[in-house]
Residue, then its C-alpha position, 0 to 999 in steps of 0.5 A: m499500500g502505497s502512502e500519499k502525501r496529506k494535502r493541506s487545508g485550502e490547497s486546490t486539488n486541480p491540476k496545475k497547467k502552465v498559461v501562454i501569455d503573449a509577452p514579448p521575448l526576454s531578450a533583445t538581439v542588436s540587429s545593426v548599428l547605424r553610424p548617419k553621416f550628415c544628420p544623426p539623432v540629437i539628444a538635447t538637454a534643457v536647465g531650467f526652462q521646459v521647451p514646447t513639443n511643436i517648435p521647429f529647429h533649423s540646421y547650421a554648420p560651420k564651412n568645411g575648411a581645408k582638413s586632412k582625411s586624417k582629421q575629418p570626422e568619422s561620423a555625424a555625431e562628431k561634427d559640429f552643427l547647432l539648431h537655431s529656432n525662432a518660432h516661439r513668439s518671445m523665445d529664441y531657442t538655440v542647440k548647441s554642443d557643450e564640447p570644444r570644436g573639433k574635438k571628439p566628445a568624451l562620451n559616445h550616446f546611441v539612440g535604440i529603436y525596438d521592435p517588440k515582435t521581433g525582439k531586435l533593436e536597432v542601435v543609431e548613433a546620436k550626438k549630445m547637446t544643450m538647449r538654451a533659450s533667450v528672450r527676444a524682446r531683451q534683444g531687440a532693446a540692446v540693438t534699438s538702443g543705438q548707444r552701447d557702452n564699449t567698456q562694459t561691451m567688452l567687461q561683458l566678453k570678458t566675463d563670458l570667455g572667462q565662464t566658458f574658458g576659465t579655470k575653476k578660480a576664475k570662474k569662482a572670482i567671476q562668480e564673486n564680483v557678480l554677487n558683490a557688484i554695486a549697481p551704478q548711480k546713473n546710466a549714461g546721460e541720466e541723472p544720478a538715481k536718488i538713494d532711497a531709504a533702504a540704501r540710507a539705512m545701509l550706509n548708516s549701519v555701516g557707519e556704526v559698525t567702522s566707527t568701532m574698527s581698529s585703526r592702523e597703528e593698533l591692528q599694527a600693534v596687535v601684529d607685534a604682540a603675535k610675533p615670537v619675540p620676548i616682551a620689550n618695553m618699548e617706553a624706555t629710553e635706555i638699552q638696559d631698560v628694553y629687556d626685563p630679565k624678570k619680566i621676560i623670565g617671572a621674578d619668581i622662576l627667576k629667584l628659584v634658579p641655581v646658582r650657588e653651585w657655579q659661584e662656589k666652583v668658581q671660587h674653588k677655582e673647580s672646572i664647570q662642565v657644560l654643553s654650550r660655548f657660550v656659557a663656558a666662555r662667560v661662567n667664569r667671569v660671571a660667576g666670580n662677580e658678586e654684584a652680578v648675581d641676576r645675571l648670573r641667573v640670566l646665564r644659567y636660565f639660558y643654559f637650561v632653556l638651550l639645553f631644552y632645545l638641544h634635546s628635542k628631536p625633529g618632529k614628523a611634521r616639517g619645521t617641528r621638534t618634538i621635546a623629550p618627556r618629562e622625565k628625561l628633561r628633569e635628567f637633562l636640566a638637573p639641577a633645575p626645579e621642578a617649577v624652572i622645567e614646567s615654565i621652559r616647557r610651557k613657554f617653549s611647546d605645545r603638547g609636547e611638540m615645538r612648532k616653528f613659533h616656539v623655535d623662533l621664540l625659543i631663540t629670540h629668548c636666547c638672543v635677549f638674554a646674550s644681549i644682557i649677558d654681553n652688555f648688549e655688545v655680543d659675541t655671536q660666534n658661540l651663540r651660532d654654534d650653539l644654535k646651530i644656525d648661520q650668521k644671516t640667520m643670526n642677524a635676522y633674530f637680533q632685528e627682531i628683537g631690536g625692533p624698529k625704534f631700537s634697530q641702531v643698538f644691538v652690535l651684532c659682531p665678535v668682540i674679539d677683547p670683551p670688557a672684563d667688567l660684565a655689569l649693566a652699562t648705565s647708558p649705550p656705548p658711544m661706539p656706533r651700533h647698528l645690525g651691519m658691522p662697523t667699519e674698525w671692527g669689520d677690518k679686524i674680523r676680516a683679519f682673524n677670519m683671513a688668518e683662521e679659516s681662509t680656506l673653509q667655511l662651514e655652515y649648517r641650514g637646518r638638516v644641511a651643513v654647507l662646506t664652501i671651499c674658498n681659496e680662489r687666489k690659489l685656485n682652491a689647492f690645499n696645503s697640509a693643514q687645509y686638509y687637516d681642517l677639510a676632515q675635522k670639519m668633516r668628523e664635525i659635521a658627522t656629529h651633529d644629530e639634526v644634520f642628514t646631508t652634507v654639501i661641499l661647494a667652491k668658490g671661483r673658477y676652480f672646485s680644487a686644484g689638488a694639493d699646493v706644489g709648494v709641499s715639495r719644499e718642506i721634504a728635505g734631508d737624507g733618507k732617514a729625515v726624509h722617511k720620517q717626515v713623509l711618515q708624519g706628514f704624508v702618511a699620516q695626512n692621507l691616511n686622516i682625509t681619506h679615512a674622514f671622507a670614506t666613514h662620512p655617516k651623513v649623505l654626501v653631495v658635491g657641486l663641482n663648479g670646475p676642475v677638480v685634480g689631484l687628491t681632492a678628485a679622488l676624495i670626492a669619489f666618496a660622494d653619495f651625488i655629484y653635480c658639476a658645471p659644464s667647465t668640470f674636468l677631472l684630472t688626476p695626474f699621479s703617474s705624471i708627477g712620479l706618485v700612486a694612486e691616493g685618497g682611496a682612488s684605486r678603489a672609489l674613483a675606480l668603481r665611480l668612473g669604471p674600469a675604462r674611464a678609471n685606467e685613462a684617468l689614473l694609468m694616463s693622467r687624462r683628462i676627463g671632461s664633464q660630458d664623459l663624467e656623466r656618460c660614465g656615471f660619475v655625475n649625476a647631472i650637469f647644471d649650466e648656470g653661468d657663474d658660481v654663484k648661481f651654480r652653488a644656489r642651483v645645487l642647494q636648490e636640487v638638494d632642498e627638492r630632492l632631499g628635503d623634509h619630504l625623505i626620513g633623515d634616519s632612513l637615509i642615513g641607514i641606507k647609506k650605512l647598508v650600501r657603503k658596508p660593504e666596501l668599507d674593509i677594502l677601501h681601509t685596505q686600500n688607503v693603508h696600501e696606497v700611502f705605503a706605495g706613496l712612501e716609497r715613492f717619496m723615498t725614490g725622490v722622483p715626486q719631490e723632484e716632480f714638484a719642485k720643476l712644477a713649482s719653479g716653473a721648469k715643468r708646465h703643469k697639465l692645468 
């Protein structure tokens, strides 16, 4: 017995049958795609008005110009034409394409004709256009008036062009002009229009509002108050009254600054260890003066502020610095009381970050403190070294704290012999004071600089250190002492954590003519004496300078403004980026003067030039021009700027654009370290081999003879 499925209540027992309905096919087939050549269907859109359905249109097309077959439109949808109708009693209708004339539309449009019986679809390419309407009466009034304002007509034409072809910024400006336009008080040839009650009320309200506006002097005072400078007493008549430490620092905070430790150490003639050159040069004199306790407090507070700045690190955002946590600050600024630390932290930072405003505020405060400590005759050298900024920037900061009234007060030149009495003067000294350098002081400083630093100038520009060779009289040639100075400055730059790029530039026609040939006169005597002199001089010098360049941790950029010769040419091969002027050539004439490769040239220069060019340069002593240097990859680019000043500016611009704040400095240093690590052992080995091979050559006496011939003119130099 078979079991049947039980039926539910209400379920019909009648058999189910499918009903045939006369419906269109479920799918359509495209039978054809038509691309008309003359009159395509038009898909017109009207924005903001309704179009009557019984309006006829006439088509207009431009005259066919002499176009090549390749530029002829493929279909009618790409042709330029317009539709116009004046059949309406008061309106004219124009249908035009929004696409630029002669340009293919970015989007193709089609019209489909569907046959429901057959299920076939015919597709016809159409042209997308826009319909616009204009009132015929307004056009007629302009034509029949007979008087036209040419200026207004040109303005309207210019506005129409701006609305049609202008940029987004230009269109926005036109819209703002239309919104803020003031109606003319009279038309051409008519009497001035009378001001109605509404306009009179508006003018009265404007007068009431503007009567309470700030004057120009008040606005300037607000701007000056917002500058990142300490509080100044602009009513003061004496220079020492302009900046009061009790108002700048706070009387309560100033009393909390500890000074007894320094006073006792000075009395007992014990050394005071500080991280500031400015403080180290003044602490003994100020702490030894029992009447200058307030000035000693200012000096100690200045040191706390400087430590606060030096222990901050560059932030993620450009121009910002991240300060150390509170626990670290207590350690770095010890023995500063908690109130002093909090005062410094709140004044010069916000939420653990120093923005550009805070950095400028801190440096201007340091300039004011330095002025108070130095009796307003500031030795900027030590201050620049502590803050790691250049003289131009330092002058700008001093100009800010000087203000327009006291711009003739501060002396911004190094004081060679500072006065022994550091008490505040009761009146400005009679010396001419200005932000520039006085003539008599300028002569002293220039003489001092020529004696101490005639070849190299080191300047710190934020994350970039710029080292400039300036010995144009000798084509930037180096003697032993100057090569030693170059190595020391490279090592000094390496200690600056805020610097990530080192740039070496030169002034004049030559980047460097290599070693000064006058060095030959320093080597004389018998065999043992020569061996000792060369070992202590040539060997030690080359080991030192080559090691400084090979191990330099910063990204090294060299700008060759002209030829580079000898040992200097070998050293620049350690650079990461080299840019040169068209007049540059590289010359390593070791074989022509009886020497061997030096400065790591047998490895670093050979790798950078490639085997072919390296053999030409080292074995043949052949010049390698700028074009060949670029082809072989020795230089990254050639900058044709005309003179060395513009060339140096171009190199610094390239560094700022390519190695700027958009790159993480620590990553740059880390990548260079990884890239150079496999080569370091080989370079150190070659450096030792080179200097002792050079020692052997000097023992033969040949290099000394060749140097003597060059110095006397008996032998023509390859330069």
